[in-house]
N, C-alpha and C positions, 0 to 999 in steps of 0.2 A: 618430453614435451608437455607443456601446460595445456590442459584441456579448457575449452571455452565452457561457459555456463550451460549452453545448449547441449554440448557433447556430454557433459557430466549428467545432465538430465536424461539423455538418451541411454547412457550406461546404466543409471539407476533404474529406469523404467524397464529395461530389458531383463535385468536380474530379478526385479520384483515380479514381473509377469511370470517368469519361471516358478517363482515361489508360490504365486497364486494358483497356478495350474497344479503343481505337485500337492499343495495343501488341500485343494478342493478334492482331488482324487483320493487322497489319504483320509480325509474326513468322512467321505461316503463309505470307503472300505472299512474303516474302523467302527463307525457307528453301526453299519449293517452286520459286520462280523461279530461285534460285541453283542448285538441283539440276538442273532441266530445262534451264536456260539456260547451264549450264557457267560460272557466275561464283562463284569462291571468295570474292571480296570481298562479294558480296551475301549469301552464306551466313554470313560473319562478321558482317555487319551484322544479320542475322536473330538471331544469338545475342546481339548487343548489345541488341536490342529485348527479348529474353527477360530480360536483366538489369534492364531498366526495370520489368518485371512484379514482379521481386523487390523493387525499391525502392518500388513502389506498395504492396506488401504491408506493407513496413516503415512507410510513412506511415500506413496504416490502423491498425496496432497502436499506433503512437506517439500518433496523434490520439485514439484511444479512451481511452488512459490519461491523456493530458494534459487531457482534458475533465472528468475526475473532480473532484468538489469536494474542498476541504480536509478532512482528517480528523485524528484524534488523532496518527497516526504521521506525517502530512505536513501540518502546520499551515499551511504556505505554499502548499498546493496541489500539483499534479502537472505544472506547466508545463514542467519541465525534461526530461520524457520527450521533448518535441519537440526540445529542444536536443541531447540525446544522440543521437536519430535523425538530426538534422542533421549531427552529426559523422560518423556512420556513412555517410551519403550522400556527404559530402565526401570521405571516404576512398575510397569506391567511384568517385567521379569521378576522383580522382588515379590510381587503379589503371587505370581505363579509358583515361585519357590516356597513361599509361606503356605500356599494352598496345598501343595503336595505334601509338605511336612505335616500339616494339620491332619490331613486325611490318613496319613500313615500312623501318626500317633494315636488317633482315634481308633483305628483298626487294632492296634496293639493293646490298647487299654480295654476296649470292649470285648475282645476275644471273639469277635463275630466270625461265624463259619460261613464261607461263601460256597456257592455251587461250583463244581469242578468244570472249568471251561473245556470246550472241544479242542482237540489238538490243532485244527486248522487255524485257530486264532494265533498260534505261535508264528505261523508263516506271515500273517498280516503284520504282527508286531515286528518281525524281522525286516519286512519290506519297508516299514516306516523308519526303522533305524537307518537302513542304507540310504533311503531317499533323503531324509533330513540331514544326515551327515554329509551327503553329497552337496545339498543346498548350502550347508554351513560353509564348506570349503570354497565353493564357487562364489558365494556372496562375500565372504571375508577377503578373498583374493581381489575381487573388484574393488571392495571398500578400501583396502590398503593401497591399491594402485591409484585411485582417484582421491585418496585422503578424505573419505566420507565416514565420520563416526556414526552417522545414521545407518548406513549399510552394515557397518561392523556390529552395531547394536542388534540389527535385524538378523545378522548371521548368528549371533549368540541366541537369539530367540529360536532360530531353526535348530540349533544344537540342543537347546533346552527340550525341544520336542523329541529330538533323537534320544536324548538321555532318558526322558520320561518313558519312551518306548522301550528302552533297555530294561527299565524297571518293570514295565508291564510284561516284557518277555521273561524276565527272571521270575516274576511273580507267578505267571501262568505255568512256567516250567516247574516252579516249586510246588504248585498244587498237584502236579503229576507225580511228584515224589514225596507227597505228604509233608512239605515244608512251607506252609502258608506264610509264616512270619518273615521269611526271606524277602518277600516283596516289600514289607513295611520298612525293614532295616535299610534296604537299598534305597528306598524312596527318600528317607531322611537324609542320607548322605548326598544324594542328587539335589535335593531341595536346598541344602546349605550351599552347594556349589553354584546353583542358578541364582540364588539370592545375592551371593557375594559378587558375581559378575554384574548383576543389575545395579548393585550399590556402586561398584567401581565406575561403570559407564555413566551413571547418574551424577556421581560426584565430579567427574572430569567435565561433564557438560555444564553443570552448575558453575564450576570454576570459570568456564569460558564466558558464561552469561554475566558474571560479575567482573569480567576483564582481568582475570588472574594472569600473571606473567607466564611466558614460555618457560620450558624446563631450564634449570640453572646452567646445565652443560651447553645448551643451545644458545642461551644469552651470552655466555662467556665466549663462544665461538664468534658470535656477532660482534661483540666488543673488540676482540682481537682483529677481526676483519676490518673494522672501521679504523683502528689504530694503525693498520698497515698502509693506509693511504698516505702518500707523501705530503699532502697538504694539511693533514690533521695533526695538531700538536697534542691535544688531550680531548677527552670527552666526559660528559656528565649527563645526568638525568636521562639515562637510557631506559626507555619504557617499551615493553612489548605486550602484545595481547593476541588472542586468537579470534578470528571472525569466521565461523564455519570451518572450511578446509584451508583457509588462508591465515597468514599471520601479518600483523601490522607492527611497525617499528617507529618510535619517535625518539630523537636523540639531539642533544646539543653538542656541537663540536667546536673546539677552540682552534682558531687559525691565527696567522700572523696579524697583529693588531692593525696594521696600516695597509692591508691589502685593498685593492680596488673592489668596488661592489661586484663588478663583472667576474673577477677572479674568485671571489668568495662564492658567488652563485655557481660558477663552474665546478668548484670543489663539491658543493652540496649535490649537484646533479650527478657527478661521477661517483660519489659515495652511495647515492640512491641506486644507481645502475649496478654498482659492484655488489651490493647486498642482494638485489633481485636475481642477479646472475649466479651468485654463490649459493643461495638457499632457495630451493624450489617452492617452499611454503610461503615465502615473503612476497607479497604483491603490492604493498603500500608502505612507503617510507617517507617520513617527514623529518627533514634535517634543518635544525636551527643553527645559524652561524653566530658564534660568539668571539669577540676580540679578546675577552678575558673571562675568568671564571665567575659566573653570576649565579652559581647554584645556591649559595646561602643568601646573597643579597645583591641586587642590582645597584652597584655603587653610583651609577650615573643617572639614575631614575629622576632625581630631583633637579637636574640641570635644565636650563631653558632650551626650547626647540630652536631650530635654525633661524626662523623668521625673526623671533624676538631678539636673539643674540646679534644677528647681522645689523638690525636697527640700532642696537646699542653700540656696536663696533663702529659703524659709519658715523655715528654722532661724535665719537672720540677722534676718528680719523679726519673728520672734516676740519679739525683744528690745524691739520698739517696739509697744506695745499697739494703737495706732490702725491699724497696718498689717494687723491680722488681718481687717479688713473688705475687703481687696482681693478683687475678684471677677472680674477679667479680666486675663489675662497674654498678651502677644504677644512672641514672640522673633524676632529677625532675625539670621541667621547671615551676617555680611558681613566681608570683609577679615581673616579669621582671628580674629574675636572675636564676642561676642554682645551685641546691644543689647536691653535689656529695656524694654518698655513695659507699664505696669500702670495700672489705674484702680480707683477705689473711690467709693462714694457720698459726696457732699459733706456730707450730713446726719450722717455718722458722725464728723465733726470738731466738737468742742465749740466751738472758737473759730475763725472763718473767717480771722482774722489769723494763725493758726498754720499755714496751708496751705503757705506758702513754706518755713517751717522744716521741716515734715514732708517736703516734697519733697527738701530737702537731706539730711536724715537717711536717707530712703529710698535716695537715690543712693549715699551713702557705704556703707550697709549692703550694697547690691547689688554695687558694684564691688569690695568686699572679697573677692569670689569671683574667682579668677584668670581664669576664662574670660570674665567680663563686662567689656566696655569702656565701655558707656554705660548709664544707667538713667534712665527718665523716669516720673514719677507724674502721672497726670491724675485729675480729679474729674468725676463726672457726677451 
């Protein structure tokens, strides 16, 4: 079931509040433990946890704005506040990864000898690993369920903290067994992984901001779903894009050329409903009805509008007295010309034998106008 904007906001807030609580406790524990236990790595990890608090605050602000309903200035809603925040979090992940790698490389090159940390710092690092890994799974689960890239990005931020704590744990353990370089090598591997995740999340979000299409496999499924509709003959100009956790679809569909306006409208509405029912992510569909393929060129664009044409037709018809009784006129703009279908009461014709002759005269009078290709007169 699709969640409302307010329900999504509440879900995001609940997850983020747990993140704030856990990161606040871990920050204090790591900073205090690192100071009293003589572990510079644990102090650095504590500062990393403080950066998670900053990202949580960013999630709060973005989620609040993203949950606002559409208004006059933002007719498509505010979902891209989430996208922008996701880009910011992705950049933060890349910076964190590069920072970890830089510190590790510096420690390898300088050959700096650090003080041997107390063993209780290992327990703090282990607690941090378990806590942040739990936050990662919880946040990612909710993020996938409500289709929030912002939460998924924040989940990976939690995992980056868990992984950095693993590095700290390995590093502290290595100092206990006279293997100080183990910390630096592990840190470089972790840094590459964190930076890669940040780049992937940032790239995907930037693609959304520039209205990149949905995944090719999903677009193909959407295409096949539209073509399965009995009223659709063909389609073209199928365009898709993401807007936050939703997807928008624009498409031109070809229908029988001489359908009534109401039937064409009904087909467009049923295509829209079908897509929304078939794909959870799709919440906005714009269907353009075409009687012919206008993807390359609108062949009838140069033709006169109804008012101008009717004036010209009536001028020609006025030369035939019987045609003054025409009461219905239908125009079909097809293949670069106009087909005219008109009707009049049969009782306005004095001699029923003259109907064929009247139809012929009607046709000749109508097609004398350059834009008209065919003309048909019916009686009722």
